[in-house]
N, C-alpha and C positions, 0 to 999 in steps of 0.2 A: 480795227474799220467797224464801226456801229452796223449791224444790221438794220437794214429798210425794216419798218415797222406799221403795222394798221393794226386798225382799233376793232375790233365787233362790238357794236353797242345792241343790246337786246334787252328781253325780257329775262329773266331768272327763269320763268315758267318754262321758256323755252330752251334752258340748259343743255338739257341732253341732244339736241338736235344742233345747237351750235357746237357743241363741245366737237362732234362728232365732225362736221364741217370744217372746223379748224384743224383736226386730227389729220383730214384727209387733205387741208391745204398745205399743214407743214410737211407729210409725206411729199405732196407733188413739188415742193420746193427744196426738199434734202434739207430742211429746217435752215435755210439760209434767208428767210424773210421772220421776224417775229412775227405772231398775231396776240395781239394782247385781249385777254377777255376776262373780263372783270368776276364771273363768277365761277370758274373753274379750278380755283382752288392753287392753281400753278402758277399763273399770271401774278396774282396777288398770295403770296404765302401766307398761312395762317398765323396772325398775330402781328402783322405789319397793318398799319395806318388804310384803313380802306379806301378814302374818300384821296388822301395824300397819294397812293399810288394811281389810282384812275388820273388825277389832274397831272402827275408826271408824266403818263403816258400819252395823255392828251397832247403835253408839249413837245414831245418827240415825234408824233405819229404824222405819216403824211398825208395817208387816206384812212376814212371812218367808213365803215360797212353799217346802214344801220339796217336792221331786220326787223320788219314789219309784219306782225303777226296778229291772229284776232286778238291775241293776250296781250302783246306788245302795244297796241295801237290805243290801248286804254292807261296805258301806263306814262305819266308824265316825264320820267325819269329819260327814256329815249330823246324826248325834245329839248330837256335840260342838257346830256351828253352833245347832242347835235348841233345845240347853239352855239353852245361854247367853242366846241370844234370850229365850226364856220367863223365864229370871230377869229379865232385865231390864223385863218385863211387854209386851214386843211380842208382837204378834197371830201366832200360829205355825197355819200351815195346811198340812196334808200334799197331798199333789195326786198320784196314782196314774197314772203313764203307761206306756208300752209293755205294756200288760196288767196292771199291778199293781192289784190292787183296795185301795184305804185302808181298808173296812169289815173287812179279813183279818188288816190291822197287829199284831204283838203290841205291849204296852207298851214304851216310853211314847207312842209317836206314837200309837196307836188311840183314847188318850184324848182327843185335839184332832179336832174337827169338821173333815172335808174332805170332797174328792170327786177324783173320777178324770177325766182326758180323755179318753175312747173316742170322743168324737163331737165336732160344732163346739159344743154346747152347754156342753162342758166349757171352751173357750177365753173363751166367753163370760160363763162364771163369774167368771172372772179381772176381764173389764173388771166386772162385776157389783159385787165385791169393792171395787174402786176407787171406781168410784160412791159406795156404801155409806158407806165409812171416810175420802173426803178430800171427800165430799159435791160431787161431779163429776157429769156427764150426757153421759158417752162413750156412744157410740152400742154396741150388742151386732149386731153383723152379721156375725161370721162365720158362713161355711155350708160344707157338707160337703169343697167342694171346699179351703177351706182347712184344715181339718181332716187330708185326703187328702195334700195336699203335706206339711205338718206331719211326721203318722204315718209317710212316706217316710223320713225321715232315721233310723228306728231301724227299719226293715224291711231299709234295705240293713244293717244289723250282721249278718244272718242269712248262716249258714254258706254257703249257694249265693248270696247276694247277694255276700259278699266274694268266694266265688272267681271269679265274672263280673268285677268290678271290677278284682282283679287282673290278669286277662288282657288288658284293655284300656288301650291306649296313651292313646288321646284321642277324644273324641267332634267330629266336624267338622258345621257347617252352614254350607251356600254359598247365599248370598244375590246371585244373579246379575243384571246390571244387564237381562235382561228373561227373563221368563218364558212360555212358549207352553203354554195347557193344551192337553186331548184334542181340545176343540171349537175349537180355532184363535185362542180369546181370549188377548188378548197383556198384560202386566202389567209395565210398566216401574219398575222402582226409583226411589226419590225423588231429587232431588236432592242430592249431598254427605252422601251415608247415615251415614258415619262421626259427622256433627253431630247428626244425627236420631238415633242411638243414646246420642251424648252429652247431649242433653237428655232422653231416657228416662231415664237413668240417675240423672241429678240430681233428674227427678221422682219417684223412686223409693228415693232417698237413698242409693242402690249407691255405695261409694267407687271411684274410677278413678284414673289417672293415665295420660299420654299418654308412649310412649319416644321417638317421633318422630311426626311430624303422620300417619303412616299408620298408627300403630297404638294403640288403646287397651287398658290391662292393668286387669282388675279380679281379685278373689280366684279363682284357678282359672280364668279364663278368658282368651282373648286375642280381640282384635277387629281386624282388620287389613284394608287392601283388598288384595283378591284379585289386581287385574293385576299390582300390587307384587313378591307373590310368586310367579307364572307359574300362577295358580291358573288363573280368566277372571274378567272384569270384574264388580265388584260387591264385596262385602267377603264376609270370612269368620270363622266363630267357630269356636275350637278349645277345649274344655272337657275339663278334669280328670275322670275318671271319680265322684272322690268329693266332687266338688262337683255332679254334675248334678243330684242331685233337687233343690238348694238353686236353681238357675240356669235350670229347665225354663220357669218362668213367665216371665222374659225371654224366652226362645227364641219361646213362644208370643206371646207379644206383639208382637214383631218383626214375626210374617210379616204381621199388619195394620199395623203403623207404616210398614213399608219399602215397602207396596204397597198398592195401593187395598182397604180396609177392607171386610169381609165378603163379597168377590169370588171373592179366591184360594181354590181347591178342595184342591190338593193341594203337600206339601211334601217334601222329602228330606233326607238327611244320611247320613254315614259312621260307623261306630264302628270305628276304626283299633285292631288288635290289635299286642302288644308282639312283639317277636324272639321267636320259637321258639314263637309260635302260629300251630298249621296250620288251614287252612280245607278240607273238603272240598269242590271245585268242580265234581265232574263231575257232570252231571246226572241222571242216571238212578240214580247211587248216592245222590246226596241224596235223589232224593224217595223212594228204598227204604227210607233209614232216616229219614226225618222224617214217612213214611205210619205206620211202627210205633209214631211216638209223637204220632198224633193231627193231624199239620200237613195244611193242605188245599192244593193248588196254589192259586193265587191267580187270580184271573180278569182281573186287569193287565195280566199279561202272562206267556208260558208258563216263563219260568225263574225266577218269582219265586213266593212261599210266602204263606201268611196265617197270621197269630197275632193273635188276637182283632183290635183297629183298624190293625194294622200289617201292610202287605206289605214283604217282604224278600228280597233273594238274597245271595249269598257271591261275594264278589270276591276271587283269589288277585292278590297281588302279583306284578310283574315285574322284571324285570334292566333297566336302562336300557343304550343303546347301547355304552358301556363297558367292559358284564359287571361292574362294580364298586361298584354301589351297588344293592339289592335294595328296592323299594315294599313295603310291609308290608300284610298280609293285611286285609282290612275286610267289615262287612257293610254293606251298601246298604240301607237303609229309607225307603220313602215312607209318610207320615202325613197324615191330613186335616191342613190348614193351622191353626195356633192350638191344634190338639188331643195336642200330642206328649207320652205320659206317660213319666217315667222309671223308675217301676217297672215298668211294660210292658215296655221294653226290658232291663231288667236281668233279668226274667222268662223273657224271649225267650231269653237268651243263656246262662242257666241250663239251659235244657231243648236249647238244642244244644250243651250242653256234655256234659250228660247223654246224648244221643243220638249223640255221636261226632262230629256233623259238626265241629264246632270242637274241635280236639287241642291240648292242653297237657301 
């Protein structure tokens, strides 16, 4: 028996947002519903005829969701796809994302009944449509946190966030063999932490591959045994800044998965900057610049500052003994375990650039 199919029509510029939404829908439906997305590299395997595959899936779909964003509204492609689907008596539903209100669209899309994704209810509307059209009973369980994580993928396209991400080489999270809290509570990492990460990735349906027994590769992320790379005992994770928002849930989950759940209070990481990006690290100069922008000194440590829920300090890279290799400058962040926010970090970096503490 063929699975029911829905078609996501969208701009390729919204690929990350739509890919994340597709993943959410597949997970909510336990993959009992096919979601065709022409830009995801999975719905159309590389090497197949692109136009033919789109037409083939338009022929078998029952519902088309047309995602209207500030980018797709300028494209003629979504109008072609939606017109073709409508002519074949497919139910076409326009959905406003990234601030677009479908109630204000011009013909022909404003003639169709749609809705906006401006909170968790918008995502649940998609599940409600599947239940109604396919006579299913999937749970409408999305909450505001799910919406915030999804919306962050579009927020990353703002000029200030792109400026911030372009300055970053990678984000590194280090999970040491032991963590000692301020009150001397000690937390040991689980045995075989890479195996635990592997099990977590499988439970979340995240694609991964080993390159050797000490390294797990995912899209935009590398997890490895720190002791094998001269960091410290435990494991480390390096994340590309453009996949930070997508992978932040994994980071937060690992804070409790790799250590005793609910007990660990703080965690930390490094935002490592590209060559040519310099940080102002002289204490009194940093505090002068940040004070003008409303930053407060942190109660955590005299060299740290506070931004919303994050404590941070700036560290200058240094030359190795042979004077031929210089480590990159980085931003040290401390956050409540399990509560790292990608958008919060990008906003912080944008403000540090504006204050000239980060010089690019």
